[in-house]
N, C-alpha and C positions, 0 to 999 in steps of 0.2 A: 504494500500500500504506500503510495507516494504522499508527500506533504500536501500537494494540490488536492488529492482525493480527500484527505483528512480535513482540509479547510472547507471543502464543499459539503462534506457530511456535517461538520460543525454548524455551518450556515443553515443547512436544511433542518437540523435539530433545533436550532435557535428559532427559526421561523415557525416550526410546529409548536414549540413551547409557547411562543408569544400568542399564536392563534388560540391555543387551548386556554390560556390564562385570560385572554380578552373575551372569549366566549363565556367563561365562568363569571367574570365581572358583569358582562352585559345581562346574563340571566339573573344575577343578584339584583341589578338595578331595575330590571323589568318587574320582578316580584315586588320590589319596594314601590315602584310607580303604580302597580295594580292596587296595593294596599292603600297608598296615599289617595288615589282617585276614589276608591270606595269610601274612605273616611271623609272625603270632601263632597261626596254625593255627586260625582261626575262620572262620565263613562270614558275609559281609556279606549282610544281608537286604534285599530290595526294591531293591537297587542304587540307593540314594538317600541323600542327606544333607539335613538340614533346618536352615536358619538359625534359631537360637533366641536370638541376642543380637547386638546391633549398638550400638557405642559408639565414642567417640573417646578414645584414650589416647596417651600419649607413649612413644616408643621409647627405647632406651638413649642415643641421641644428643640426646634432648629434642625431636625432631620429632613433631608431631601426626599420628597415623595412625588408620586405621579398625580397631577391634578387633571381631572376629567370633567367635561361638561356634556351631559346627555340631554337631548330634547325628546319630547313625546307630544302627541296630539291627543286632545280630549274634546268632549262636547257635553253640553248640558241639555240642549234641546233636540239634538239629533240633526239639526240643520246647519249649525255654524261650527266651525273648527277653530280651536284655540291651541296655544302652545304652552307646555309645561316644561320646567327645567329641573334637573337634578345635578348638583355639584358634589363631586367626590374628591377627597384628598387621601391618597393611599387606598386603604380598604374601608374607609369611613365616609358615610354620607354626611356632608356638611350642611346642605341646604336643599329644600324642595320648595318649589313655588309654581303657582299657576298664573297665567295672564288674567287680567280682569275680564270677567265674563258675565253673561246674563244668567239668571236663575229661572 
């Protein structure tokens, strides 16, 4: 096995690990969005969350963590579509909010 082959195997393994980890985080955020929408008496649309921001930030202890912003769509009337946001820092959800909407 050559060094080039080992390099490409490492890259492939890293890509698979990242995909697996990102899917687990997205599933966690989707469940949190479902619970939040239910508690706010709105309907989560499409049963999906979308990653719209990825950055590195420091937490309250000064440790560097991955900051993520997820968006999701919801409705109250079934006719209009609104956007909700979930902010994560590392493995912790910092903030969940819904756009102003009609009841």
